N, C-alpha and C positions, 0 to 999 in steps of 0.2 A: 154824282155830278150835277143833278138837277138842283139840289140844294145850293151848290156853289154858283150855278148860273143865276138863280133867282136872287141870292144874297148879293152877288157882285153887281147886278143891274138895279136892284131895288132898295138896298140898305139905307141910303140917305135920300130917297125920293119922296116928295110930298105928293099926295093924291091930287091930280089935275086930269079931268076927263080926256082932254085932247092929247095930253102927253101919254097917258096910260093906254089910249087906243093904239098909238104907235108902238109902245112897249109890248103890248100883247102880241102883236105881229112879229116883232123882233125876237122876243123870248121863245114863242112857240116854234118859230123856224129854227132857232139855235138848239132847242131841246130835241126837235125832230132830227136834225142833222147829226147831233152827237149820239142819239139813240141808234140811228141807222148804222153808224160806224161800228157799233158793238154787237149788232144782231145779225143773224143769218139773213140772206137776201130774200128768203121766202116768207118774210113777215110784212104785213101791211101795218102801218103805224097811223094812229090817230092821236093828236095832241090837243087837248082841250085846256085852255088857260083862261082863268077869270081873274081880273084885278078889280077891286072895289075899295070904296072909302071905309076906313076903319072907324065905324061909328058906334060900335058896341052892340049892334043888333046881330041877331043870329042869321045864318044862311044855311039852307039845307039843299043839297044837290043829289040827284039820282040819275041813273042811266040804265037802259035796257038794251040787250042785243042777243043775237044768237051766239052762243059761246061754246067752245070746246075746252073743257077744263084740263084736258091732257096736253094741249099745245098752246092755247092762248093765255095771255097774262095781262095784268094791269098794274100800274103804280100811281099813287097819289102823293104829292108833296105840297106842303103848305108853307107859306112865308108870311110874316106879319111884322110891321114896324108901327110906330106911333100914328102914322097917317093912313096906311093902306094895308090890305091883305091881298095875297095871291094864292090861288089854288091851281096846280097843274096836275092833270091826269093824263097818263100815257096808256093807250090801249095797243097791244101788240097781238095781231091776229095772224095765225099761220094759214097759208094757202098753198095748195098743190099746184 
């Protein structure tokens, strides 16, 4: 579903910093809401969404956290068109 959200909102969008600032907030909220609807309530969610200009340069991202591999999980989805790229990472952390 994250692929669908990103494609529906970004497929024909040209990179404009002010427009993308608003899109980041809109898309991350929509992804979080949809993810919450399919997970148990005992998960905390973090949605990190980056939109940038597709200039051919490379981008490297990393994250660190305390992680329980038995219960916690993450998912990363990328989208790209001729003008922009988007990377969405969802972290689902179980809590008691």
